[in-house]
N, C-alpha and C positions, 0 to 999 in steps of 0.2 A: 504494500500500500504506500501511497505517496505521503511523504512527510512535508509539512508546510508551515510557514510562519504566519499565515493569514494577515499579513501586513503589520504584524506586531513589531518586527524589527524596525520598520520605517516609522511607526508611531512612537516607539519608546527608545529608539537608538540602541537597542540591545540585540544581540544575536540569539534569537529565540526560535525554537523549532519544536513542533508538536504534531500529534495526531489524535483524533477522537473518533468514537463510533459507538454504536449500541444497537440493540434490538430487543423487542419483547420485554420491556420493563426494566432494562438496565442500560447503563452507558459507562464508558471509560475514557480516560484521557491519559496520555503519557507525553511529557514534554521535557525539553532540555534548554538550559541557559549555557550556550556553547562557550561563551567568554569566561564564565565563572565555574565551568565544569561541574554543574549540578543539575539534577533532574527531579521531577515529581511524577507520581502516578496517583490518579484520583479514580476511584471506583464508586459508582452510585447504583442503588437498587431502584431508582426512579429514572425512567427514560423520558423525561419531560424537559423541554427547553434548553437542552445542552448545558445543564448545570455543571456537570463534571468538567467539561471543556472550559467554561467560563472561570470556574474556581481554579483549575489548573493554570491557566494563563495568569490569573491574579497572583497565585503563589510564585510563579516565575518572575513576575514584575515587582515582587516585594510590596504588593498592595496590603496595607494594614486592614485586616478583616474586622472592622468595627461593627457594633450592633446594627447600625443603619445599613451597612452593606449586607450583613447577614440577613436582615429582614427583606432586602431586595431579592436575595436568592430564594427565600421562602415564598415570596410573592410570585416569583417566576414559576415555581413548582405548582402553584395553585391556579395560575393563569390570571391573577388579579394584580397587575402592575399599577402602582400609583406614582404619578409624577406631575409634570407641569404642562404637558402637551407640546413639547419642543423636540424636534428632530435635530441631530447634530452630525457633522461629518468633519473629517480632517481635510483641510485645503492643501492639495498636493504641492503647489509651488512654494507656499509659505510655511507649511506644516502647522498652521494655527487651527484651532478648533472653531468651527463656524456653525451657525444655525442654518439648517437647510429645509426646515418645515415648521409651521406653527399650526396646530390643530384649532379649528374654530371653537369658540366658547370654552377654551381652556384657560388656566391661569396665565399662560404665556401670552395668549391673544388678548386677554382682558388687560394685561399690563402694557400692551402696545408693542410687543416684541415682533420683529420682522425677520425675514430671511436675509442672511449675509452678515449678521452681527458676529464679531469675534468674541468668544467666551474666554476671557483671560484667567478667571478664577471661579471656582465653585466653592462657596464657603470661604475657607482660608487656604484652599489647595489650588496652586497654579496648575493649569491644564497642560503646559509645555511638558513633553516627554511622557505623557500619560496616554494610555490606550483609550479608545472610544468606550469600551466596556467599563473601564475604571471611571471615566467621567460620567457616563450614564448612571452608574451605580451611586455616584455622589448626588445626582439629581433625584433619583428615586428615593422613596422612603414612606413612612407612615402617613396616611391621610391626615390633613389638618396641621402638619408640621411645616415650618418655614425652611426655605433654601434661598441663599443669597448668591446672585450671579454678578460678577464684575464683567461688564461688556464694553466693547469698543466698536463704534460705528465706522462707516466707510470714510468719514472725514477725520477719524482719529480721536473723536471725542469719547471720553470715558464716562461711564455711569454705573451705578450700583442699583440693582433691583432685587427686592425680596418678594418671592412668590410662595404661596401656600399650596402644598401638594394636595392633589385630589385624584380620585379615579376619573380618568378621562376616556371617553368612548371614542374609538376610532371610527371614521366615517362608515365603513362596511358593517360595523357592529350595530349601528343605529337602525339599519334596514331590517335586521333579523329578528 
């Protein structure tokens, strides 16, 4: 099977390599930090949401597994993710983290956030050198709790916005 870095090396500037898979109610991940010559193996008896893969990459990236991040993993396993309705991506030329979608009627849209904003910090954590999964796990959390984003617009103007997390329905969920 193919070993891949899933873009982690580019996002984190680390030489990471891993592979995940699963079937019938289980999943597994094995990965390596080639530079520091260490590896992790994660086995899970739940085959939902690629939790073992996400956790494996987090361990390789030295992400501190705070209660907030742990609750995000728990929410993924039940299918009830709580956030602010903001999609993010890594801008390839600048390697900055940017907003790439804002869900209607979400905390992000109500705060006037738009596509193309640079997210410099989530809480007190700078986004530089962090994976997308790490950053989204910092945005997710328990409904009713706040998250602060430090943003930079296209003109270079900085602003801080505090959003309250809530369950946000994706457009296709509203139809069903």
